[in-house]
N, C-alpha and C positions, 0 to 999 in steps of 0.2 A: 655434328652428332643430330640425328632426327630429334625434332621437338624442341630444340633449344632456341632460345630468343635472347637478345640483348647480350650478345657475345662480349665478355670482358676482354680488356686490353692486357697485353702482356709486355714485359720488358723487350726491347730490341733484340733479337736473336734468340729469345726463348720461344718454346712451343706455345702455340695458341692455347688459351684456356676455353674449355668446352662451355663453361658458365662459370660464374663467380662461386656459386655454392651447390653442393650435392646433399640432398636429404635422403637418408637411408631409413625407410619404412614410411607407411602411410596410414599408421594408426593414430590414435587420438593426439600424440605428441608430434608426430611427423607432419600431420595436416595443419597443426597450430603453426609449426614453422614456415610451411608453404604459403599459408595465408599472410604472415607477417612480411616474409621475403617479396612476395608479389605487390603487397601494398607500398613497399619502400622501393620497388622498382629494381631490385637486385635479382639479377639472372639466376635461375636455378633449375635443376633437374631432380626429380624425386624417383626413387626406386622402390618398388613394392613386389614382394613375391606372390601375394594373392591378386585375385581379380577384382577386389574392391577395397574400399577404405574402411577404417574402423578397428583394425588389428584385433586386440583381445576382446572386443565387444562386438564382433561379427560372429555370430553362432555358426558353428561348423566351417569356419573361414577356410578356404582352400589353400591358405598359406601354411597350414598344418600346426600354427602356433597358438591359436585360440584355446582358451581354458574356460570359455563361457559354457554353462550348463543350462538346460532349457528353462529352468525356474529362476534363474539368476535376476536379482534387481540390484541396481545400485545401492551403496551404503552411505553415500554422501548425498545430500539432498539435490533437487533439481537446480535450484537457483545457485547453489555453492559450486556445482560441478560444471556450469556452463561457461563457455568463452566469454570474456569481456566484450568481444566484438561481435558476438552473435548469441543472444539469450535463447534458452530452450522455450519451446511452444508454451504458452500459459495454460493451455489445456492439458498438459502433461501432468501426471500425479506428482506428489512430493518425491517419490522415489520410483522412477520408471524403471521398465524392465529392459533387458539388453536389446530386444527388438526395436523399442522406442529409441534408445540410445544410438544404435546402428543408423537408424533413418535420420536422426539429428546429425550425424556426421556427414551423410551423403548430402543433406540439404546445406549444411555449412560449405562443403566443397563446392557444390553447384551455385550456391549464392555468390560466393567470391569468384567463381569461374576459373578454377585453376586444374580442373580434372585432366586436361590434356597435357599438363605438365608432369603428370605421374605416369611413369612407365610400369604398368601392371605386368604381372607374370614374368617379373625379371628380378633375378637374384644379384646381389651384390657379393662377388665371391672374394674379392681382395681388395684392401685399401692400404696404400703404402706411400710413404713421402718420396716425393721426386723434386730434389732442391727444396725450395720454400713453398712448393705446391703440393697437391695430393693427387696421386694417380688411383682412379676407381675403376676396377675390373667388374664387369657383370656378365651374365649369362641369361638369355631368353630361355624360359622353360619351353616354350613352343615357338619355333621349331629347334631351339638349342643354339641359335647363333651366340657369338660371344664378341665383346668389344671393350673399349676402355675410354676414359675421358679424363681430362686434366682440371682440376678445380682449385681455386684459391682456398676454399674451407670446406669441411664436410661436417654436416650436422647428424650426429649419430642418434637415431630414434627407434631403435629396434625393440624396446621394451625390456622389462626384466621379470615377466610372468609367463615365460614359455618353455625355459629349460628346467624341467622337473627334477627337483632334489629328492632322492630317496634318503631313508634313514643312513646315516653315516657315523660309525660303521654299522653294518647290517646287524639285527638282533641275532642272538645264537639260535640256530635252528631255522632261520627265516627262509632259507633256500629250499629247505625240504617240506615247508608247509604244503599239505594236500588240498587246501582250498585255493580260493582266488585272491589275487593280490592286484590292486590298481592304485594308481596316483590320481588325486582329485583332478589333475590337468586333463586326464582322459575320460572323466565322468561327464556323461550327458543327460540320460534320462533315467528315471527311477525303476524302469523294468529289470535292471540288472540287480536290484535290491529286493525284488519281490520274493517274500516267503522265505528269505535267508536270514541267518543269525550274523548280523554285521557288526564289525567292529571299526569305528572311525578313530583315527589317531591323530590328535592334534586339538587345539582350542582356538585357532584363529577364525576369520570370517568364513572361509570356505568350509572349514571342518564343522562349524556350528550349522550353516546351511545344510550340508549334507547329512547330518546326524538328524536334524529335523525332518528332512525329506525321507530318510530312512525309517523314522519312527511311525511314519504313516503308511509305509509300503512293506517293511520287512518284518520277519517273525519276531524278532528281537534286535534291539539296538543298544550298542555299547560304545561309550565315549571314553577313550583314554587319553592321557596327557602327562607330560613330564612335570609341568607346574601348573599352578592355578592362573586364572586370568580374570581382569575386571570385564564385565558384560555391561555394554552401553546399550541402552535402549534406542530405537530410532526416533521416538518422541519423547519429550518431556514437556508437561504442562500443554499438551495439545500441539506443539510446535516441533519441527524436525530439530533434533538435538544440536546439529552443527550451528543453527542460528543464534545459540547461546555465545559463540564465539565471535563477538564483534571486534572490531579493531581496538576500541578502547579497553575492553575487558582482557584482551591479550598483552596489554602493556603492564599487567599487574605481575608481580612476582609469581612464580609457579606454585609455592607453597599456598599462597592466598587462592589461586585458581584451583588448586587441588581441593581445598577445603570447601569451596563453593560447589564444585562438581560433586563432591562425595555427599553432600547434603542433599543435592538434587536428585542423585541416584538413589539415595536411601528413600526419599519420598516417593520416586517413580516406580522403582522396582525391587528395591532391597539390595543386599549384597549377595555375592555368589555363594558364600557358605549357608545362606538361608535356603538354597535349593540343593544341597548336597554336594556342591562343587567344592574342591580343595580351596583353602585360603591362599590367595596370591601371596608369594613370597617377595612381592615388590609393591611399592606404592603405586598409586594411580598416576598414570603418565610415565611410568619408568619401564614400560613395554608397550609395543603397539596395541591399542585397545581392540577388543572384539566387539562388532556391532551387530546386535541381534534383539529383536523384540519377540522372537518366537521360541528361542531355546529355554528359557526360564519356565515358561508355562509348560512346555513339553516334560521338562524335569519334574515339575510339580505333579504333573499327571501320572508319573511313573512310566512313561512311554520310552525314556532313555535311562539307562543305567550307567552311572559314573564309575569309571576305574582308574586306577593309577597307571603308570607306565608300564609297558610290556617289560617282562623279565626275560622271557624266553618262549620260542616256538617248541612245544615239548613232544612233538611227534604227531603225525595225522594232522587233525584239525584243532588240536588242543593247544591253547595258549595260556602261559602262567604269567600273571601279573606280579608286580612288586608288592609284597605283602602276602603273597602265596596262594591267592585265589586263582581258580582256573575256570575257563569256558571253552566251549566247544563253538567254533567260528567257521561260517562258510565263507565270508568275504572280508578282507582287510582293506580298508581305504586310507591311504596314507595322505595327509594333509600337512606335508612337511616342507612346504616352501619351494624355493626356486634358486637356481644359480644364475649369477650375473655373467653372461658370457657374450663375446664378440667373435663369431666365427670367421669374420672376414678380416680380422687383424691378427697378425702373428703375435703370439704370445711373449716373443722376445721384445715386441714393440710395446704391447700393452697387454696387462692380464689382470684378473680380478680374483686373486686368492682369497677364499672364505668370503667372497663377495665385498671385498674392500678394493677401493680404487681411489687414488689420491687426486681430487678435483677441487680446484678453486670454485667456491660457491656451487658446488656440485655439477659444474658445467665444464670448466676449462682446466685442461692438463698443462701444468706449467712447462713441461718438458716437450710439448707436442703443439707448437702454435698452429693454429687454423683447424684444430680438430675440437669440436664441441659435442657436448652430450646433453640432449633434451629429454626431459621426463624421467631421468635416472634418480629418482627420489622416491621415498616412502614417507608422504606427508601425514600429519594429523589434519586431514582435509583432502580436497581434490587435486589430482594431478594436473587436469586439464588447464585450469587458469594459470598454473605454475608454468607448464610447458609454454603457454603463451607469453608469460612475461620473461621467461628465459630467452625466448626467441626475439623479443624485443631488444633485450640486452645485447644478443650476438649481433643483430642487425646494426645496433649502434656502433659496435666494435668494427664491423665491416665498413661502415661508412666513415669511420673516424671520429664520430660523435661521442665516443667513450674510449677510455683507454685502461689497459690492465695494470696492475702494480708490478713492480719488478718481480722477477722469478723467485728470488729469495723471500720477498715478503709474501707472495702468494703461498709458498711452501710453509711459512710460519702460520698464516691463517688457517690453512687446511690442518696442520698439526694441532692448532688451538681449538677449532671446531670439533676434531675427532676427540681431542681429550674431554671436552664438555659433553660429547655424545657418550662417552665411556663411563663418565661419573653418573650420568643420568639414568641410561638404559641398562637393563639386564643384558649381559654378555651372550650375544647370539648373532648367528650369520644373518639373522633377520634385521638386526639393528645396526646396519652399516651405512645406510643412506637415508637416515632420519632427518626430517626438518619440520618445524611447526609452521603451519600455513601462513599465518598473518606475519611473524617476525621474518620468515624467509622472504616473503613478498617485499616487506618494508626494506629488506637488505638489498634485494635486487633493484628496487627503485633508487636506492643511494648509489649503487654502482653505476647508474646511468647518469649521474650528475657529474658535471666538469668542474675543474679547478682543483688546486692542491689540498684545500681544506675539505672540500668535498670528497676527495679521494680518501683522504685520511679518515674522515668519519665513516665511510663506506668500509674500509678495512678492519674498522673497530666494531662493526655491526655482527650481530649473532644470528644464526640460523634456528637456534632453539631458545625457548623461553628463559627468562632470567631466573635462576635459582638462589637468588641472594640472600633468601631467608631460610631459615630451618624448618623442618615439619616432622 
C-alpha cells in the first residue's frame, strides 16, 4: 500500500498486513493516535475524508462534517485543551478561536512529522473482520480509486459531532412551518439571522452561542428549552473556570465539589433563575454543563426572551409554546445534539442505538478485539488530552505492555459504569458517553500498569466522580 512503512509480520500462510494499525479520521483525536503510534514505532495508516487535519475545528472543512461557526471559541481553556506532548503557544489567549486551534493542529502534525502518513481525501467505506485481523476498504474522492488493506487493529476516531440529530419525534406541524429551519451544525455566519425573528431551541453550548449571536443581529431572539441548565462562566476569580478542577480537588466526593462550585457560581454570576431562566430540574453536574460568559448579560439586557419548550407549529410562521404563549418566528435553529454513527461499520456488527455503545473504558468493545474507539467521550473537560491518553493505552496493548481483563469482567465493568452514569445524569441521549476528566485520566493510567494487583485496581476504578455522600 502506498505510504506504508514498517510492514508488520503475519503468521505463516496468512495474508500480509498492510500496517499494524489503521486510524480513521485526522481530527483532534485521530492525530493524537497518529502521534503516539509514530512515537512507539508502530506502523500505521490514517485516512481522512478532508484535505486537512483538525476535523470539527477546521472551519468549512471540505470533509463536510465540521460544525464550526465563524465566531466559535473553545470552552475549555488553552492549557487544559492542549496535548501533553505539545503545549499550545503561550501567546494564545485563554480561550482561542477555531482558526487558532486549527493552526495548532497543523503545527502539531508538522512538528512530529507524520503528515505523509495521512491519506487525505480518502473515505473509509467499510471495515470488517477478516479472521483475527481487520479489512479496511477505502475510496479516493479524486479520482475515485478504491482499495483495501489488512490491519491488526483499527482506531476509530471519526468524531461524534457531525451527524446532526433533529427533534425526535418532530413537533406537531413542524413539517408545514412556513419559515426557515436549520440545525446548528449547518450554521456558519450571522447574515442568516439578520433582521429576523429567531427561535433557538436548546440550552447547550452551541445554543447559547447562537442565541447570543442572534441577539446582536436578529430583530428578536427567543431561547426555548425542555429543561433548565446550570450556566458556568468561563472565568471565576479572574482565572479560567477549569483551573479549579485540580487533581487533588477532583478526589473529593461529588457532593462536596458540588457545594464548592455552587458557592463559586453564586459569587461569580448568580444562578440561572436570577436571569429569568427556568430552575434546573437537576443538581449541578447531573447534566453536561453549559459554558457561557455572554448569555446571562444578554438575558439581563432583555436582548433574549426565554421560552419553554415548543408545543406545536400552529400554521404559517406561528409557534405555540408550552403554557400557551405564541410567537411569529422567521427562523428556527435546532441545537438538539448529534447521533453517534459509524457509516463504515455494518450495523449488524456494531450499532449505537440512542447513542449507547458498550465499550470498556469507552475504548474497547469486548466482542470485537482489535477495534478501538478514540475520543468517543463527552468529558467534563477537554477531549484532546483524553484521546492522547487513550492512544497511549492502546499502544501499550498493541505492544503487549498492558493487557485487557477477561471479556466477562470487561462487560461487568461496562455495566457498572453505565449504572453509575444513569444514577448521576439526567436521562438523555446526550448523557451516554460521559466521563469526568481527572477520574477518567487516572483510570486510564491504572489500566496501563502491569501485574495482577494493578489489574484488579484498574477494573475497580471509576470514570466518574464518587457520589459517596448525599447532597
